[in-house]
KELOMAR-753425 format. One line per 8 residues: their letters; for each residue z, x, y of C-alpha. Coordinates in nm, 3 decimals. Layout:
KELOMAR-753425
a> Z X Y; ...
end
This chain:
KELOMAR-753425
mshhsvsi> 1.108 2.579 -0.865; 0.883 2.533 -1.161; 1.149 2.746 -1.370; 1.311 2.424 -1.447; 1.182 2.193 -1.720; 1.197 1.830 -1.639; 1.270 1.501 -1.859; 1.259 1.180 -1.650
vistlnrg> 1.436 0.898 -1.795; 1.366 0.547 -1.733; 1.555 0.246 -1.843; 1.395 -0.074 -1.846; 1.488 -0.451 -1.933; 1.226 -0.715 -1.884; 1.028 -0.565 -1.589; 0.705 -0.484 -1.713
pllrnclh> 0.508 -0.508 -1.399; 0.751 -0.313 -1.220; 0.753 -0.043 -1.482; 0.372 -0.033 -1.485; 0.397 0.038 -1.110; 0.693 0.297 -1.163; 0.486 0.481 -1.444; 0.144 0.472 -1.225
slryqnyp> 0.353 0.625 -0.940; 0.443 0.934 -1.123; 0.055 0.993 -1.174; 0.071 1.159 -0.817; 0.379 1.391 -0.863; 0.304 1.751 -0.746; 0.527 1.911 -1.015; 0.359 2.114 -1.273
afevivvn> 0.494 1.984 -1.566; 0.733 1.696 -1.687; 0.786 1.448 -1.959; 0.862 1.087 -1.934; 1.083 0.900 -2.163; 1.116 0.523 -2.141; 1.403 0.360 -2.293; 1.350 -0.039 -2.371
gpstdntd> 1.642 -0.265 -2.382; 1.581 -0.585 -2.567; 1.298 -0.696 -2.358; 1.123 -1.016 -2.430; 0.820 -0.965 -2.156; 0.526 -0.782 -2.165; 0.709 -0.424 -2.137; 0.575 -0.333 -2.508
evladfar> 0.212 -0.406 -2.364; 0.280 -0.163 -2.066; 0.440 0.075 -2.294; 0.107 0.083 -2.541; -0.100 0.154 -2.229; 0.092 0.467 -2.156; 0.149 0.577 -2.522; -0.018 0.919 -2.459
dvrvarvd> 0.224 1.008 -2.179; 0.544 0.837 -2.241; 0.807 0.892 -2.511; 0.996 0.547 -2.605; 1.337 0.472 -2.732; 1.475 0.139 -2.783; 1.807 -0.002 -2.765; 1.950 -0.373 -2.867
vanlsvsr> 2.182 -0.397 -2.590; 2.147 -0.461 -2.222; 2.382 -0.181 -2.159; 2.255 0.104 -1.889; 2.483 0.378 -2.009; 2.375 0.322 -2.386; 1.998 0.325 -2.243; 2.061 0.645 -2.068
nagialat> 2.213 0.803 -2.347; 1.932 0.731 -2.581; 1.705 0.871 -2.305; 1.898 1.197 -2.295; 1.902 1.236 -2.646; 1.535 1.265 -2.629; 1.511 1.484 -2.361; 1.393 1.839 -2.396
gslvlfld> 1.393 1.950 -2.030; 1.670 2.163 -1.896; 1.719 1.857 -1.617; 1.732 1.511 -1.676; 1.617 1.300 -1.373; 1.692 0.910 -1.388; 1.448 0.656 -1.204; 1.471 0.282 -1.173
ddaypepd> 1.223 0.103 -1.342; 1.200 -0.110 -0.998; 1.155 0.227 -0.800; 0.880 0.439 -0.674; 0.900 0.801 -0.603; 0.702 1.001 -0.336; 0.486 1.262 -0.459; 0.710 1.560 -0.414
wistivsg> 1.016 1.384 -0.559; 1.071 1.599 -0.861; 1.010 1.917 -0.634; 1.285 1.756 -0.397; 1.537 1.746 -0.687; 1.445 2.065 -0.853; 1.495 2.246 -0.506; 1.879 2.136 -0.518
ydrpdvgg> 1.943 2.334 -0.814; 1.936 2.667 -0.628; 2.232 2.826 -0.781; 2.384 2.804 -1.097; 2.728 2.596 -1.002; 2.505 2.271 -0.903; 2.552 2.035 -1.187; 2.397 1.731 -1.015
vgtrvydp> 2.149 1.648 -0.729; 2.030 1.311 -0.586; 1.770 1.207 -0.312; 1.785 0.942 -0.049; 1.651 0.605 -0.194; 1.476 0.342 0.055; 1.573 -0.016 0.045; 1.313 -0.277 -0.068
sgfawqtn> 1.191 -0.249 0.325; 1.095 0.092 0.277; 1.213 0.168 0.636; 1.597 0.181 0.590; 1.802 0.376 0.332; 1.964 0.165 0.065; 2.344 0.155 0.121; 2.483 0.447 -0.070
pftvdqfy> 2.848 0.603 -0.074; 2.806 0.966 -0.013; 3.164 0.990 -0.144; 3.415 0.807 -0.352; 3.786 0.887 -0.358; 4.001 0.856 -0.682; 4.023 0.499 -0.693; 3.627 0.488 -0.665
ranferrp> 3.626 0.335 -0.340; 3.291 0.412 -0.156; 3.287 0.570 0.180; 2.974 0.452 0.339; 3.067 0.612 0.688; 3.078 0.974 0.605; 2.718 1.143 0.616; 2.612 1.470 0.447
pvwafefp> 2.679 1.734 0.408; 2.998 1.705 0.223; 3.079 2.062 0.102; 3.442 2.008 0.202; 3.473 1.794 -0.114; 3.284 2.050 -0.378; 3.580 2.190 -0.551; 3.727 2.070 -0.906
dsltiphi> 4.058 1.930 -0.805; 3.931 1.702 -0.501; 4.041 1.344 -0.536; 3.731 1.280 -0.339; 3.385 1.383 -0.476; 3.023 1.368 -0.353; 2.821 1.089 -0.483; 2.467 1.016 -0.572
lgasssfr> 2.273 0.687 -0.672; 2.166 0.623 -0.977; 1.837 0.507 -0.877; 1.739 0.891 -0.809; 1.972 1.109 -0.977; 1.973 1.409 -1.207; 2.203 1.611 -1.396; 2.147 1.961 -1.593
tdllhrlg> 2.077 1.842 -1.944; 2.344 2.080 -2.118; 2.629 1.921 -1.902; 2.537 1.584 -2.011; 2.569 1.676 -2.365; 2.879 1.851 -2.274; 3.040 1.554 -2.126; 2.900 1.292 -2.403
gfdeeiey> 2.657 1.138 -2.173; 2.739 0.829 -1.988; 3.061 0.638 -2.091; 2.915 0.358 -2.322; 3.172 0.100 -2.228; 3.018 0.114 -1.859; 2.708 -0.128 -1.895; 2.657 -0.168 -1.525
fldesevc> 2.846 -0.019 -1.213; 3.018 0.296 -1.168; 2.836 0.460 -1.436; 2.694 0.736 -1.245; 3.008 0.768 -1.022; 3.190 0.834 -1.347; 2.948 1.118 -1.449; 2.982 1.263 -1.098
rrvaelgf> 3.353 1.294 -1.131; 3.343 1.462 -1.479; 3.085 1.685 -1.351; 3.294 1.789 -1.045; 3.587 1.819 -1.273; 3.408 2.101 -1.469; 3.356 2.290 -1.184; 3.020 2.184 -1.097
rirfldhg> 2.902 2.079 -0.735; 2.701 1.751 -0.678; 2.437 1.772 -0.445; 2.289 1.477 -0.216; 1.980 1.581 -0.059; 1.921 1.463 0.311; 1.567 1.589 0.328; 1.255 1.587 0.117
asvhhkfa> 1.083 1.315 -0.070; 1.259 1.001 -0.160; 1.243 0.699 -0.400; 1.150 0.329 -0.267; 1.380 0.092 -0.455; 1.283 -0.269 -0.490; 1.614 -0.375 -0.612; 1.449 -0.648 -0.843
agvtrdet> 1.672 -0.919 -1.011; 1.866 -0.779 -1.298; 2.157 -0.871 -1.511; 2.433 -0.893 -1.248; 2.218 -0.989 -0.932; 1.935 -1.260 -0.913; 1.639 -1.239 -0.688; 1.814 -1.327 -0.368
rilkypyp> 2.037 -1.023 -0.435; 2.346 -1.218 -0.456; 2.631 -1.102 -0.688; 2.621 -1.382 -0.940; 2.766 -1.219 -1.271; 3.075 -1.032 -1.153; 3.250 -0.959 -1.483; 3.078 -0.612 -1.547
vvknkyyv> 3.135 -0.491 -1.203; 3.527 -0.619 -1.204; 3.588 -0.495 -1.550; 3.440 -0.145 -1.516; 3.625 -0.124 -1.161; 3.954 -0.163 -1.349; 3.847 0.045 -1.673; 3.718 0.338 -1.461
tvsdclrh> 3.983 0.356 -1.200; 4.282 0.274 -1.417; 4.155 0.539 -1.693; 4.113 0.799 -1.462; 4.477 0.740 -1.342; 4.616 0.775 -1.685; 4.402 1.073 -1.765; 4.523 1.261 -1.473
grnlseai> 4.924 1.108 -1.463; 4.870 0.947 -1.119; 5.056 0.654 -1.001; 4.949 0.348 -1.188; 5.075 0.093 -0.950; 4.851 0.232 -0.677; 4.540 0.232 -0.867; 4.566 -0.122 -0.999
ahcdtfvt> 4.666 -0.238 -0.625; 4.368 -0.101 -0.511; 4.129 -0.274 -0.780; 4.298 -0.589 -0.674; 4.199 -0.550 -0.326; 3.853 -0.489 -0.434; 3.884 -0.833 -0.630; 4.001 -0.996 -0.343
elmdgarw> 3.700 -0.863 -0.128; 3.469 -0.988 -0.406; 3.627 -1.339 -0.398; 3.611 -1.341 -0.015; 3.261 -1.298 -0.025; 3.190 -1.549 -0.284; 3.391 -1.795 -0.081; 3.155 -1.703 0.206
qlahsgis> 2.859 -1.763 -0.002; 2.994 -2.100 -0.128; 3.044 -2.194 0.231; 2.697 -2.084 0.352; 2.513 -2.238 0.035; 2.430 -1.903 -0.121; 2.604 -2.029 -0.431; 2.689 -2.360 -0.574
ssefkrfs> 3.044 -2.517 -0.634; 2.972 -2.472 -1.021; 2.849 -2.120 -0.991; 3.147 -2.029 -0.781; 3.353 -2.171 -1.038; 3.193 -1.957 -1.316; 3.233 -1.635 -1.071; 3.584 -1.702 -1.063
eevrrgqt> 3.633 -1.722 -1.438; 3.425 -1.403 -1.490; 3.635 -1.195 -1.241; 3.980 -1.309 -1.407; 3.790 -1.220 -1.740; 3.697 -0.887 -1.590; 4.037 -0.818 -1.467; 4.205 -0.899 -1.793
qglqkaga> 3.972 -0.683 -2.022; 3.901 -0.386 -1.756; 4.297 -0.338 -1.812; 4.300 -0.385 -2.165; 4.024 -0.122 -2.241; 4.157 0.137 -1.990; 4.496 0.124 -2.189; 4.292 0.248 -2.493
svrkshvf> 4.217 0.548 -2.310; 3.910 0.639 -2.520; 3.584 0.698 -2.336; 3.283 0.583 -2.541; 3.091 0.908 -2.529; 2.742 0.983 -2.718; 2.738 1.289 -2.948; 2.408 1.453 -2.881
eplaepgl> 2.230 1.684 -3.124; 2.210 2.073 -2.987; 1.925 2.114 -2.726; 1.573 2.203 -2.919; 1.391 2.533 -2.841; 1.271 2.581 -2.467; 0.961 2.380 -2.385; 0.888 2.009 -2.321
ksrfatfq> 0.792 1.820 -2.635; 0.540 1.596 -2.439; 0.400 1.629 -2.081; 0.298 1.323 -1.849; -0.058 1.364 -1.693; -0.093 1.349 -1.329; -0.397 1.302 -1.098; -0.533 1.641 -1.029
paggrksf> -0.811 1.573 -0.755; -1.097 1.833 -0.737; -1.004 2.058 -0.440; -0.652 1.975 -0.448; -0.446 1.686 -0.328; -0.474 1.582 0.028; -0.281 1.329 0.255; -0.463 1.058 0.424
cfisrysp> -0.317 0.810 0.640; -0.532 0.520 0.741; -0.490 0.270 1.020; -0.612 -0.090 1.002; -0.442 -0.360 1.237; -0.573 -0.624 0.985; -0.543 -0.606 0.602; -0.793 -0.781 0.353
rrspggva> -0.526 -1.045 0.305; -0.545 -1.145 0.660; -0.896 -1.077 0.747; -1.112 -1.058 0.449; -1.437 -0.892 0.580; -1.529 -0.654 0.810; -1.351 -0.349 0.933; -1.013 -0.461 0.734
rfmfdlas> -1.214 -0.451 0.402; -1.401 -0.134 0.455; -1.068 0.048 0.557; -0.873 -0.066 0.243; -1.155 -0.018 0.026; -1.162 0.350 0.151; -0.794 0.377 0.130; -0.765 0.247 -0.215
gfaarghd> -1.059 0.461 -0.334; -0.921 0.783 -0.202; -0.567 0.679 -0.387; -0.767 0.627 -0.683; -0.882 0.966 -0.712; -0.519 1.092 -0.706; -0.460 1.140 -0.306; -0.173 1.083 -0.146
vhlitlre> -0.293 0.773 0.085; -0.107 0.558 0.335; -0.259 0.252 0.501; -0.089 0.146 0.831; -0.135 -0.241 0.926; 0.020 -0.531 1.087; 0.183 -0.831 0.918; 0.361 -1.130 1.010
gpseveyd> 0.726 -1.112 0.887; 0.940 -0.805 0.908; 0.819 -0.443 0.858; 0.778 -0.352 0.487; 0.646 -0.035 0.285; 0.460 -0.165 -0.027; 0.317 0.058 -0.312; 0.019 -0.112 -0.438
nglwihhl> -0.172 0.090 -0.734; -0.145 0.424 -0.593; -0.162 0.336 -0.196; 0.123 0.324 0.018; 0.088 0.006 0.270; 0.314 0.044 0.588; 0.320 -0.326 0.717; 0.437 -0.297 1.067
sqaqvlqv> 0.589 -0.629 1.219; 0.358 -0.829 1.443; 0.657 -0.945 1.643; 0.790 -0.615 1.727; 0.448 -0.506 1.845; 0.391 -0.810 2.039; 0.727 -0.736 2.242; 0.578 -0.395 2.305
aervgmpp> 0.248 -0.544 2.425; 0.446 -0.773 2.669; 0.574 -0.456 2.879; 0.297 -0.228 2.828; 0.170 -0.035 3.120; -0.058 0.251 3.122; 0.122 0.532 3.319; -0.078 0.816 3.110
lgayvesg> -0.411 0.657 3.243; -0.291 0.579 3.587; -0.349 0.210 3.579; -0.186 -0.117 3.489; -0.303 -0.271 3.230; -0.448 -0.651 3.296; -0.570 -0.794 2.996; -0.390 -0.929 2.693
agrmniaw> -0.635 -0.760 2.471; -0.586 -0.403 2.637; -0.216 -0.447 2.641; -0.214 -0.539 2.257; -0.443 -0.254 2.181; -0.219 -0.022 2.326; 0.093 -0.142 2.160; -0.075 -0.141 1.824
aqaahgev> -0.174 0.213 1.882; 0.134 0.317 1.973; 0.317 0.161 1.685; 0.055 0.292 1.434; 0.133 0.662 1.589; 0.472 0.631 1.570; 0.436 0.530 1.194; 0.239 0.817 1.153
mrlrsery> 0.495 1.055 1.311; 0.751 0.912 1.103; 0.579 0.998 0.791; 0.497 1.348 0.906; 0.857 1.414 0.976; 0.894 1.379 0.581; 0.556 1.450 0.453; 0.236 1.640 0.536
idlvvapa> -0.064 1.465 0.655; -0.420 1.607 0.666; -0.584 1.341 0.804; -0.551 1.018 1.028; -0.850 0.786 0.972; -0.895 0.471 1.205; -1.169 0.243 1.314; -1.325 0.284 1.676
wdqeglfc> -1.281 -0.129 1.690; -0.960 -0.221 1.899; -0.887 0.174 1.963; -0.654 0.163 1.680; -0.613 0.499 1.676; -0.612 0.611 2.036; -0.250 0.762 2.042; -0.318 0.964 1.711
aldpsltt> -0.656 1.097 1.882; -0.469 1.163 2.182; -0.216 1.385 1.988; -0.316 1.731 1.930; -0.083 1.823 1.630; -0.298 1.552 1.448; -0.642 1.579 1.297; -0.792 1.235 1.365
vvsmnttf> -1.139 1.087 1.245; -1.280 0.768 1.410; -1.466 0.575 1.195; -1.724 0.403 1.393; -1.842 0.031 1.364; -2.001 -0.183 1.641; -1.851 -0.034 1.971; -1.661 -0.288 2.216
rtyaeier> -1.924 -0.137 2.482; -2.216 -0.307 2.245; -2.019 -0.624 2.175; -1.951 -0.705 2.552; -2.324 -0.625 2.638; -2.434 -0.892 2.361; -2.127 -1.144 2.429; -2.101 -1.099 2.788
gavdaatr> -2.016 -1.440 2.878; -1.741 -1.439 2.638; -1.561 -1.118 2.782; -1.365 -1.132 3.112; -1.411 -0.856 3.348; -1.085 -0.692 3.320; -1.102 -0.702 2.945; -1.450 -0.533 2.949
relttlet> -1.355 -0.288 3.206; -1.043 -0.218 3.033; -1.118 -0.158 2.661; -1.446 0.005 2.769; -1.239 0.270 2.944; -0.988 0.306 2.642; -1.289 0.319 2.405; -1.438 0.606 2.610
lylgaass> -1.099 0.798 2.609; -1.056 0.740 2.241; -1.413 0.844 2.150; -1.373 1.162 2.347; -1.043 1.273 2.207; -1.123 1.215 1.821; -1.111 1.535 1.622; -1.444 1.394 1.464
ihanstat> -1.643 1.101 1.450; -1.757 0.924 1.131; -2.059 0.755 1.202; -2.167 0.466 0.948; -2.563 0.506 1.030; -2.775 0.713 1.182; -2.801 0.457 1.458; -2.429 0.469 1.512
arhvqeaf> -2.451 0.844 1.549; -2.709 0.818 1.804; -2.533 0.557 1.988; -2.211 0.745 2.014; -2.420 1.057 2.182; -2.602 0.848 2.423; -2.372 0.542 2.545; -2.079 0.766 2.560
glprpssa> -2.197 1.115 2.656; -2.052 1.289 2.386; -2.224 1.602 2.265; -2.263 1.562 1.863; -1.989 1.769 1.753; -2.015 2.017 1.448; -1.751 1.827 1.245; -1.935 1.466 1.314
mtvghgcr> -2.060 1.308 0.974; -2.266 1.027 0.887; -2.194 0.840 0.556; -2.278 0.453 0.517; -2.058 0.205 0.402; -2.028 0.054 0.057; -1.899 -0.257 -0.150; -1.796 -0.307 -0.480
daaaqava> -2.044 -0.447 -0.735; -2.030 -0.788 -0.821; -1.965 -0.952 -1.183; -2.242 -0.811 -1.409; -2.278 -1.151 -1.564; -2.326 -1.337 -1.216; -2.583 -1.083 -1.118; -2.774 -1.086 -1.443
hgmarrrt> -2.753 -1.479 -1.445; -2.912 -1.479 -1.083; -3.186 -1.247 -1.149; -3.276 -1.396 -1.468; -3.297 -1.752 -1.287; -3.496 -1.604 -1.004; -3.767 -1.502 -1.272; -3.811 -1.820 -1.425
aaetpkll> -3.719 -2.101 -1.185; -4.010 -2.327 -1.038; -3.821 -2.496 -0.781; -3.854 -2.402 -0.416; -3.634 -2.100 -0.310; -3.287 -2.146 -0.145; -3.258 -1.949 0.170; -2.884 -1.807 0.233
yvsrlerr> -2.710 -1.709 0.571; -2.361 -1.539 0.528; -2.178 -1.417 0.844; -2.014 -1.559 1.172; -2.223 -1.793 1.356; -2.243 -1.617 1.692; -2.514 -1.488 1.922; -2.453 -1.100 1.802
kgtdtffs> -2.559 -1.208 1.431; -2.864 -1.374 1.572; -2.756 -1.742 1.463; -2.968 -1.892 1.743; -3.255 -1.710 1.646; -3.231 -1.805 1.286; -3.222 -2.169 1.375; -3.497 -2.155 1.600
alqtlikv> -3.724 -1.976 1.320; -3.645 -2.274 1.080; -3.784 -2.519 1.305; -4.128 -2.367 1.233; -4.040 -2.236 0.880; -3.907 -2.603 0.765; -4.253 -2.753 0.869; -4.451 -2.544 0.648
cpelqvrv> -4.173 -2.533 0.363; -4.045 -2.874 0.393; -3.841 -2.835 0.064; -3.685 -2.521 0.153; -3.285 -2.562 0.127; -3.096 -2.335 0.364; -2.737 -2.256 0.303; -2.523 -2.144 0.609
vgrdayag> -2.184 -1.959 0.528; -1.939 -1.832 0.787; -1.708 -1.959 1.070; -1.852 -2.099 1.396; -1.745 -1.854 1.662; -1.768 -2.094 1.918; -1.634 -2.400 1.746; -1.402 -2.462 2.039
dpqrsyls> -1.689 -2.490 2.284; -1.890 -2.817 2.205; -2.168 -2.681 2.431; -2.196 -2.361 2.230; -2.076 -2.459 1.883; -2.352 -2.451 1.635; -2.221 -2.768 1.432; -2.297 -2.962 1.769
rlsqewph> -2.621 -2.765 1.839; -2.757 -2.837 1.511; -2.696 -3.247 1.534; -2.818 -3.222 1.907; -3.072 -2.945 1.940; -3.225 -2.922 1.590; -3.161 -3.267 1.432; -3.464 -3.233 1.224
ltsnvtll> -3.320 -2.964 1.049; -3.006 -3.141 0.912; -3.178 -3.259 0.608; -3.246 -2.906 0.489; -2.977 -2.704 0.634; -2.591 -2.701 0.502; -2.322 -2.563 0.708; -2.053 -2.456 0.457
geisdaal> -1.826 -2.295 0.703; -1.560 -2.049 0.559; -1.556 -2.060 0.181; -1.350 -1.885 -0.078; -1.473 -1.554 -0.234; -1.546 -1.733 -0.544; -1.758 -1.996 -0.382; -1.927 -1.736 -0.183
akeyeqad> -2.033 -1.540 -0.534; -2.199 -1.883 -0.659; -2.390 -1.909 -0.336; -2.519 -1.562 -0.371; -2.613 -1.630 -0.732; -2.804 -1.935 -0.652; -2.973 -1.807 -0.359; -3.323 -1.657 -0.354
ifcvpsry> -3.368 -1.497 -0.017; -3.103 -1.366 0.224; -3.145 -1.367 0.618; -2.896 -1.270 0.876; -3.108 -1.156 1.209; -2.828 -0.965 1.398; -2.903 -0.847 1.744; -2.693 -0.537 1.655
esfgiiyl> -2.544 -0.410 1.355; -2.376 -0.063 1.366; -2.413 -0.061 0.969; -2.426 -0.433 0.792; -2.230 -0.468 0.497; -2.328 -0.820 0.458; -2.676 -0.683 0.361; -2.510 -0.480 0.073
eamryglp> -2.345 -0.791 -0.060; -2.662 -0.958 -0.088; -2.857 -0.669 -0.227; -2.610 -0.627 -0.515; -2.719 -0.985 -0.635; -3.099 -0.887 -0.655; -3.161 -1.064 -0.322; -3.482 -0.945 -0.098
vvatavgg> -3.334 -0.946 0.250; -3.503 -1.043 0.579; -3.340 -0.888 0.877; -3.381 -0.716 1.225; -3.487 -0.350 1.279; -3.160 -0.258 1.473; -2.879 -0.040 1.438; -2.760 0.054 1.086
itdivldg> -2.978 -0.235 0.911; -3.263 0.030 0.902; -3.066 0.256 0.695; -3.010 -0.031 0.448; -3.301 -0.237 0.417; -3.622 -0.072 0.350; -3.908 -0.256 0.510; -4.169 -0.385 0.265
qtgllvpp> -3.954 -0.239 -0.046; -3.642 -0.403 -0.055; -3.691 -0.673 0.226; -3.870 -0.743 0.552; -3.768 -0.625 0.882; -3.870 -0.786 1.225; -3.776 -0.714 1.584; -3.464 -0.906 1.722
dqpaalsq> -3.508 -1.206 1.940; -3.835 -1.294 1.803; -3.810 -1.619 1.602; -4.185 -1.661 1.524; -4.195 -1.277 1.375; -3.871 -1.404 1.160; -4.043 -1.718 1.051; -4.328 -1.558 0.942
alqrlaqd> -4.119 -1.310 0.710; -3.942 -1.575 0.579; -4.240 -1.771 0.511; -4.393 -1.511 0.331; -4.093 -1.434 0.083; -4.064 -1.831 0.037; -4.448 -1.879 -0.060; -4.469 -1.546 -0.268
rdlriamg> -4.244 -1.598 -0.583; -4.369 -1.241 -0.734; -4.290 -1.053 -0.386; -3.932 -1.177 -0.339; -3.861 -1.101 -0.710; -3.994 -0.720 -0.687; -3.805 -0.677 -0.346; -3.508 -0.814 -0.499
eqarqrfv> -3.496 -0.593 -0.812; -3.568 -0.286 -0.590; -3.292 -0.415 -0.326; -3.059 -0.412 -0.628; -3.164 -0.090 -0.747; -3.121 0.061 -0.412; -2.752 -0.085 -0.384; -2.679 0.070 -0.709
ehfehevi> -2.784 0.419 -0.639; -2.678 0.479 -0.269; -2.442 0.197 -0.194; -2.210 0.101 -0.468; -1.839 0.162 -0.393; -1.782 0.446 -0.615; -2.058 0.635 -0.488; -1.960 0.579 -0.114
idrtldaf> -1.600 0.663 -0.190; -1.695 0.999 -0.340; -1.961 1.086 -0.037; -1.686 0.986 0.235; -1.405 1.187 0.059; -1.654 1.485 0.053; -1.700 1.452 0.436; -1.348 1.393 0.501
skaiaqsa> -1.225 1.704 0.298; -1.519 1.916 0.483; -1.360 1.772 0.804; -0.998 1.881 0.695; -1.127 2.227 0.612; -1.316 2.263 0.943; -0.995 2.166 1.155; -0.837 2.445 1.336
vvvptasp> -0.522 2.237 1.422; -0.176 2.388 1.365; 0.043 2.117 1.265; 0.418 2.167 1.398; 0.703 2.109 1.221; 0.803 1.748 1.321; 1.170 1.634 1.328; 1.267 1.263 1.283
eaahgv> 1.344 1.224 1.636; 0.976 1.254 1.721; 0.921 0.933 1.548; 0.885 0.640 1.805; 0.722 0.361 1.590; 0.834 0.012 1.597
end
């Protein structure tokens, strides 16, 4: 394929943010070399700023009119490739997009090639007429292949969408490019007909990589996607149809009649929008006036029978004049599919944050990365700075959950949690299979919690890594009173099945790796890996300010607790320890941040217990509940000691968050905490469930300013060297790459019918 040199032309007008995403998506193309030309119309937004950021990679042309054909011709004039690919500024191509298009030029008589285009949902194809007749009537029913129409005298011709289209450069020069009378609508259709008339084939590829089109508001349509400015649409319908009729000596009355029918349908649509509040009466009046103006001028311009072609300079010497830089990951680009029911937008901490950060980190290093998650509202695929986020509809998953049984496991699922977990795992697997029907997937990564990757792990055609956090078995043992018997039985069974089926286990601590072996009876597989979690560093100014304050402040230190208020986090132990601590440090101020897990139970709620069981603490303790990220950052900056005495933590990101601010940590010597906090160096560790020992450790730091400062500085250094986000991303990527290399799974070719997602 690489014998074709490629020029990509992007026309843009006042879509700076979308253009930035579009250009960024091209960094992931797998084609060996190509150039990018951006033609900027009379933009008044930040487009120039975006182009300045890509100045080393993009050649820029400028036009002073809002005319797509003029813009495209300006791009063609700069193109030095043998093929010109057209991409909309609100579209994002999949990594093999260029390679897919180039593959269509497998014979010299192919003059134009287009690919499939997804609509804004990312799950359905944008409406595309695969053929148009001599009156430019679109046929939306016919499906490829359309070989029957590939001959020069065919009145019906194959058609490709401008959002993902291409033509041979020499043919575009020969035709005079796009007709500059056609500012919008039928621009690529007219070129397709001209190419076909020269005896070349137009190919639509119903396979391979696609383009995701966000269909932003533009000249003719607003953000509601309703046609508000019909003039160019009507004008060009008459102009192109009647011009062709006159050029070929066909029946003029018939051509005009078909155009009139087109206008009648447009007006019927506008009346429907008026009746259903899609447009106002004044908008309808303007619509009608623009339709009439389009009819009149379209006929006048067709009568002139002069195509506004562009005269191009002869093609320069072979070879691209510039090359767009693409990501070249060490060891080659890999494709990862992460599964996480919740995203940070819905659940800002824990598993959701970890999975999102890993996925984003891998994408930033140039890999092809997908994140499958759940959302309220319809399903949608989103492109976010290199990460493809597949939002599946919660409503559809809930419908599946209502009728879930478990025939493969031989038992009916009684618990709501069990049904939901199975329904979500099925939906996630279905989306993975849908992806794999079009794109290769090296590795599926899913968390242990909620058995999210269960069906992927059970699928022998996939290589699935289960990323360990606190297991349900551990949670159920600690919170036994909060989990009913059916839920405990079913989720424990599902979890055991899940971990046993996984291709590999990603343990986040040595304690987790040991727990998997001992609690589930699993031999440690050779592909198992232990890599801790990480988190992004805090703002440098906030860190510096907090550490400087601690070195100079003379006031009584502030103690900070940040986590859910629940038994697993040792909240009861924490408050019990405070009873003794406050007696010896009566000025100590304690700040407690986090959701009260038992807020709905007056007997267990910590807010109620503080006032009833520990009323003498109320003057020292402030319960802040859940707060914003900005407010939490301020709490860390103003604190002097951090403490969460969990009964179990598979890892404990909360301790990293404190250490990055230079805080000494007082915690329990359980689970993954011992991999994070070095006892006596970066903090103090005590046994779980021992309020007296916890109180003594806190008292020691509260009364020894030099010790807590020294431990805080060592905690900060340990975070930077071992747990900072970029460090962990590199370690995890290296471990996952080894898991891919060790996998002996042979992935069969999948068909679209194999997909069964929601």
